[in-house]
C-alpha positions, 0 to 999 in steps of 0.5 A: 499501500506505501508503494501505492500512495506513492502512485497516488502522490505521484499522480497529485503533483502531475495533475498540480503541475498540469493545471498550473501549467495550462493556466499560467500559459492562458495571456500567451494562448490568447489574442494579443490584443484582449488583456485579461478580457479588456480589448487594447491595441497592439502597438499598447503591449509593450507599454510598462503597465501591461508588461507589469500586469502581465507579470503580476498574473504569472508570479500569482500563478506561479505562487498558487501552484507551488502552494497546490504542489505543497499541500498535496506534499502535506497530505501525502505525510500527513494523510497518505489514505487520502491522496486519491480523494486529494485528486479530486479537490487539489485543482479547485482552489487553484481554479478558484484563485486563477478566476479571482486573480483575473477578475482583479487584473481586469478591473487593472486593465479597464481603468488602464485603457480608460486612463490612457484613453486607448481606441481599438477597432472591434473585430467582426465576427462573420455571419456568412455563407462560410460560417453556415457551411461549416454547420454541415460538419463536412470537414469533421474528423469523422474516423476518430468517433467512428474507431471508437464506436467500432472498438466500443461495439467490438466489447458489447459483442466479446461482452455478450458472447462471454456472459453466458459462461459468467458465474451467476454471482460476480465482483463488482468492485476492487479496493486500493490494492485490487482485491475483490470487496464487492459482488452481486448477482450478474446481469447485463447492466453490470457487464455493460456498464464501462461500454455505457460510460464510454459511450456517454462520452464518445457523445460528450466529445463529438457534441464539443467537437461539434460545437467548435464548428458551431462557433462563430469566427471573430473575423479581423476587419484588417485582414480578414483573409488570414483570419478565415486561415487561421481558423480553418487550420484551428478548427482541423487541430482541435477536431483531430485534438477532440478526436484522438483524445475519444479514441483514448478515453474510450480505450481507457474504459475498454481497459477495464472491461477484462475486469468487469467480465472478471477475466481478469484483474491488474495489478495496482501497479498496472492499473495506476499505469494505464491511468497515467499513460492514458491521462498523459495522452489525453493532457499533452496534445491538448496543451500542445495545441492549445500552445502552438494555435492559440485564440482561434489560431492567432498564432498560426500563420497558415497559406492563404488559399483562394477560398480563404480570400473568397469568403473574406470578399463575400463578408467584406461584401456584406458588412451588415452580416458582421457582428462587432458586438463581440469585440465591445468590452461592454457585452464582456461581463468581468471580462469572461463572460458575454451577455448581450442580447442582440446576438442570436448565436448560443457559442461565441469565442471566449475571452482568456485562452482558446476555449468557447463560451456561451452568450448568456443572455440565451436562456439556453446557456444558462440551461446548459450551465445548470446541467452542466453544475449539477453533473459536475457534483453529482460527480463530486458527491458520487466519487467522494463517497465510493473513495471514502469507502476505500480509505 
């Protein structure tokens, strides 16, 4: 058990380092013209106060990351049995601290913009044939999802073939040392629980990918063709990254299926190795794509195709279809939450990092938030209860 707790401790350290790194680099992958949710002219990027605010963010996030690592060490030294539970809660103070730091710096950035009287031309948001064509999802890398679904179907077929030969009483749970500690009468729901969970995750990841395609395009009025080219490559990178993560996640869940079928039980070391390898394969691509592409692909320098020029020309000839509200600071509460009743879009490009966000003026956005919060709270409650049984 000491070796196992050491592995759990290593997971907590990896989690803290990964979360800290991802949150620390957010200003680097955000559009250069956005300073903690406030749009500033690119000519002001070298302003001493701008550099000071970014340095302050970096210092605070590094301090929060160190404190999270220290907390993981304290848990391991004082309550090693709680290492696995700590992995659920250690990221929370880091996330809350990052949020509060960003809000404080947003207020300072807004004051700085007013003091310097910086005027910025808003980015347009394309509502063109190009953006509507994306809703057909023709360029989505369906192979990742079809491959994951094929693995899922194979696992279900194997499980159904093995089911008749399984004993009437099967093991349904193992403790941290991989020793059986719960049994139940065999049933299809017990046997197919992992494929069902994997199917749910495939659907969630596919919906996330579709949301990227539905997110409206932020177009630079100075160089719209480049904006189209960047977003075209960015969508491709993000779609393949999400597809790859879907495949790895499916493999991870299905790797536990032999346990469910009571055919094979790995050692605790093998179990941790599976989790570490699959987690790393899911985290690293997300970080690499985020850093290299930047927000909406703004760090990319792709070749501009004739299709990009044609799309930009169409947008330029249809100015009434260009919405500038998403580039206006007034519609971004705390620099992060977009609220614009006049904008019909539900999904919009976020102002921090390279994530998509919601238009909180749309009732459906609040429904989605409530459902998501409910799922998170239920997941935390269930996971905590299950882990406490292992302590």
